[in-house]
C-alpha positions in Angstrom: 16.1 -5.6 9.6 16.5 -9.4 9.6 15.1 -11.3 6.7 13.1 -14.4 6.9 12.5 -17.5 4.6 9.1 -18.7 5.7 6.7 -21.5 4.7 3.4 -19.6 5.5 0.0 -21.3 5.3 -2.8 -20.1 3.1 -5.7 -19.5 5.6 -8.0 -17.8 3.0 -8.1 -16.7 -0.6 -10.8 -14.1 -1.9 -11.3 -12.5 -5.1 -12.0 -8.6 -4.7 -12.5 -8.1 -8.3 -12.0 -10.4 -11.5 -8.5 -11.0 -12.1 -7.3 -10.1 -8.4 -7.0 -12.3 -5.4 -6.0 -11.4 -1.9 -3.9 -14.2 -0.1 -4.4 -14.3 3.8 -1.3 -16.2 5.1 -0.5 -17.1 8.4 2.3 -18.7 10.3 1.9 -21.9 11.9 4.9 -21.5 13.9 4.3 -18.4 15.8 4.1 -14.9 15.2 5.0 -13.2 12.0 8.1 -11.1 11.9 8.1 -7.3 11.9 7.3 -5.7 8.5 6.9 -2.1 7.7 4.4 -0.4 5.1 6.0 -0.2 1.9 8.0 -3.2 2.1 7.4 -6.3 0.0 8.1 -9.8 -0.1 9.1 -12.4 -2.6 6.9 -15.4 -3.2 8.1 -18.6 -4.6 5.8 -19.9 -7.4 5.2 -23.6 -7.4 3.2 -25.5 -9.7 4.4 -23.5 -12.8 7.3 -25.0 -14.7 7.8 -22.0 -16.8 8.2 -19.7 -13.7 11.7 -19.9 -12.5 12.0 -16.4 -10.3 10.1 -15.7 -7.1 7.4 -12.8 -7.6 7.7 -9.4 -5.7 4.6 -8.5 -4.0 3.6 -5.6 -1.8 2.6 -6.2 1.7 -1.1 -5.3 1.5 -2.1 -5.5 5.3 -0.7 -7.1 8.7 -3.2 -8.2 10.8 -1.2 -8.9 14.3 -4.6 -10.0 16.0 -5.1 -13.0 13.5 -1.4 -13.4 12.9 -2.2 -12.6 8.9 0.0 -11.2 6.2 -2.4 -10.0 3.0 -1.1 -10.0 -0.3 -3.1 -8.4 -3.2 -2.2 -10.2 -6.4 -3.0 -9.1 -9.7 -3.2 -12.3 -12.0 -1.6 -11.0 -15.2 1.4 -13.4 -16.0 1.7 -17.2 -15.5 3.2 -16.7 -12.2 0.6 -14.6 -10.6 -2.0 -16.8 -12.3 -0.3 -19.8 -10.5 -0.7 -18.0 -7.3 -4.4 -17.1 -7.9 -5.4 -20.8 -8.4 -4.0 -21.7 -5.0 -6.5 -23.1 -2.4 -6.8 -22.6 1.4 -4.4 -25.2 3.0 -1.6 -24.6 0.6 2.1 -23.8 1.6 3.3 -20.6 0.4 7.1 -20.1 0.6 8.1 -16.3 1.3 11.3 -14.2 1.6 10.3 -11.4 4.0 10.5 -8.4 4.8 12.3 -6.9 1.9 13.3 -3.2 0.9 12.7 0.1 2.5 9.5 1.3 3.3 7.5 4.7 3.9 8.8 7.1 6.4 6.9 6.6 9.8 6.3 9.2 12.5 8.2 7.7 15.6 8.8 10.3 18.2 7.1 10.6 21.8 4.5 13.1 20.6 3.2 10.6 18.1 2.8 7.7 20.7 0.6 10.0 22.9 -1.5 11.0 19.8 -1.6 7.1 18.8 -3.1 6.0 22.1 -6.1 8.4 21.6 -6.7 7.9 18.2 -6.6 4.0 18.9 -9.1 4.4 21.7 -11.4 6.6 19.5 -11.3 4.1 16.7 -12.0 1.0 19.1 -15.4 3.0 20.2 -16.7 3.3 16.7 -18.8 0.7 14.9 -18.2 -0.3 11.2 -21.3 1.8 10.5 -20.1 4.8 11.9 -16.7 4.4 10.1 -18.7 4.0 7.0 -20.6 7.2 7.5 -17.4 9.3 8.4 -15.8 7.9 5.1 -18.7 9.2 2.9 -18.4 12.7 4.2 -17.1 15.3 1.8 -13.1 14.7 1.1 -11.0 16.9 2.9 -13.0 17.5 5.9 -11.0 17.2 9.3 -11.9 15.0 11.9 -12.1 16.8 15.5 -11.5 13.6 17.0 -8.3 12.8 15.2 -5.0 14.4 15.7 -1.6 14.3 14.3 -0.1 14.9 11.0 -2.6 14.7 7.9 -1.4 12.2 5.2 -2.8 12.0 1.6 -2.3 8.6 0.3 -2.8 8.4 -3.8 -2.9 5.2 -5.4 -3.8 3.7 -8.7 -5.0 0.1 -9.9 -2.9 -2.5 -7.9 -0.7 0.3 -6.6 -3.0 1.0 -3.9 -2.0 -2.4 -2.2 0.8 -1.0 0.1 -1.3 2.1 1.0 -3.8 0.1 3.1 -1.1 -1.1 5.5 0.4 2.3 5.6 -3.2 4.0 6.4 -3.5 1.2 9.1 -0.2 2.2 10.7 -0.5 5.8 10.3 -3.8 5.7 12.3 -2.1 3.6 15.1 0.4 6.6 15.4 -2.3 9.1 15.5 -2.1 10.4 12.0 -5.0 11.4 9.8 -4.7 9.4 6.4 -7.0 10.5 3.6 -7.0 8.0 0.5 -7.2 9.3 -3.0 -7.7 6.2 -5.4 -8.2 6.1 -8.9 -8.8 3.7 -12.0 -9.9 3.5 -15.4 -13.4 2.4 -14.2 -15.1 1.6 -10.8 -13.9 -2.2 -11.8 -10.4 -1.0 -11.1 -11.1 0.1 -7.4 -10.2 -2.4 -4.9 -10.8 -3.1 -1.2 -12.8 0.2 -0.6 -14.5 -1.1 2.5 -11.2 -2.0 4.0 -9.8 1.5 3.3 -12.7 3.4 4.7 -11.8 1.5 8.2 -8.7 3.8 8.4 -9.8 7.3 6.7 -11.7 9.1 4.1 -11.9 7.7 0.8 -11.9 9.9 -2.3 -12.3 8.3 -5.8 -11.4 9.2 -9.5 -12.2 7.1 -12.6 -11.5 8.1 -15.9 -15.1 7.0 -17.4 -16.8 8.6 -14.5 -18.3 5.3 -13.2 -17.4 6.3 -9.7 -16.1 9.4 -8.0 -15.0 12.2 -9.8 -14.4 11.9 -13.6 -10.7 12.1 -14.7 -7.2 11.4 -13.0 -6.4 11.4 -9.2 -4.3 14.5 -9.9 -7.5 16.5 -11.3 -9.7 15.5 -8.0 -11.2 18.6 -6.2 -9.6 17.6 -3.0 -6.3 19.2 -4.1 -8.1 22.6 -3.9 -10.3 21.6 -0.7 -7.3 20.7 1.7 -3.9 20.9 2.6 -1.8 18.0 3.7 1.5 17.6 5.6 2.9 14.6 3.7 1.9 12.9 0.5 2.7 9.1 -0.3 1.8 7.4 -3.6 1.8 4.2 -5.4 0.8 3.2 -9.0 1.5 3.6 -12.7 4.6 5.7 -13.1 2.9 8.6 -15.0 0.7 8.8 -12.2 3.1 9.2 -9.6 5.2 11.5 -11.6 2.1 13.9 -11.9 1.5 13.6 -7.8 5.1 14.4 -7.4 4.9 17.6 -9.5 1.6 18.7 -7.8 3.6 18.0 -4.4 6.6 20.0 -5.5 4.1 22.9 -6.3 2.5 22.9 -3.0 5.6 22.4 -1.0 4.6 19.0 0.4 7.2 16.2 1.3 6.1 13.3 -1.0 7.3 9.8 -1.0 6.7 7.2 -4.0 6.9 3.3 -4.0 8.4 2.4 -7.4 7.1 -0.9 -9.2 10.3 -1.4 -11.2 10.8 -4.7 -12.5 12.6 -7.0 -9.9 14.0 -10.4 -9.9 16.1 -11.4 -6.6 14.9 -8.7 -4.4 18.2 -8.5 -2.7 20.0 -5.9 -4.8 22.0 -8.7 -6.6 20.8 -8.9 -10.0 20.6 -5.4 -11.0 17.1 -5.7 -12.6 15.7 -2.8 -10.7 18.2 -0.1 -11.2 16.8 3.6 -11.0 18.8 6.6 -11.9 18.5 9.1 -8.8 20.1 12.0 -7.9 22.7 9.8 -5.9 23.3 7.8 -8.7 22.0 4.3 -9.8 20.5 2.4 -7.1 18.7 -1.1 -6.7 14.8 -0.1 -6.2 14.6 -3.7 -4.3 17.3 -2.6 -1.6 17.4 0.9 -1.5 13.5 1.1 -2.1 11.1 0.7 -3.3 10.0 4.0 -1.5 11.8 7.0 -2.4 11.6 10.8 -1.6 10.4 12.3 -5.0 13.2 14.8 -4.3 15.8 12.0 -5.1 14.0 10.9 -8.2 15.0 12.4 -11.7 11.4 12.9 -12.5 
């Protein structure tokens, strides 16, 4: 896939939780290029003398109608704090799209199903979508068709799952989101996730959803899925991968290794796999968990 270096315009910046911002970027020169769920961008950090390298950030959402690219940024270091201080109207230089994303259903049967699903979604109001998402986790919608996906995320690792859910719905699939955090303050963009599917929650302190980890949610006993996709802390993803193997469900994980160049040149993000050492930024960040030595 062709890569671009673009100066994008910061159309809007919001703070879903303290310490997090969503950058809504648009191109003043035409339509944004094609991007796939699970891919990422490298953002140049201006106005931060101590920040020399670009920051890799997952693609959170692509809104084609508004010609917007959304980036969810966790302000934890000098570079990301500089991005969080940006104001609407700023120019943000990005390299995109980078890496390999999640496996997507592409055959003709999916396309027919996608048309039906899109028409169904268009007919639903925001209120009815919220009501659907508040139903018991694992319930199946008779109005939907296609494969059942379980998207499991923790912390800022939920970011790429929003775009993945959007694209799965467009292809007629049924995404269910299982999102976890230490407390309710770690759960992000829930209203946006509920636009695309059922949302199930866990928190370690029990402040939202079920108490415990995502791998302890009752959803695992209530429903079966055709595919699992996960992103978040490595111990969480390893536990999800083990559950997927036990249940015989194909699973993909989006790794969050330390990255610098984003092009496979600096070797910062090397991961040992069943196929040898590979650069996560180039061969991933999404891998089948069968290829990971977990």
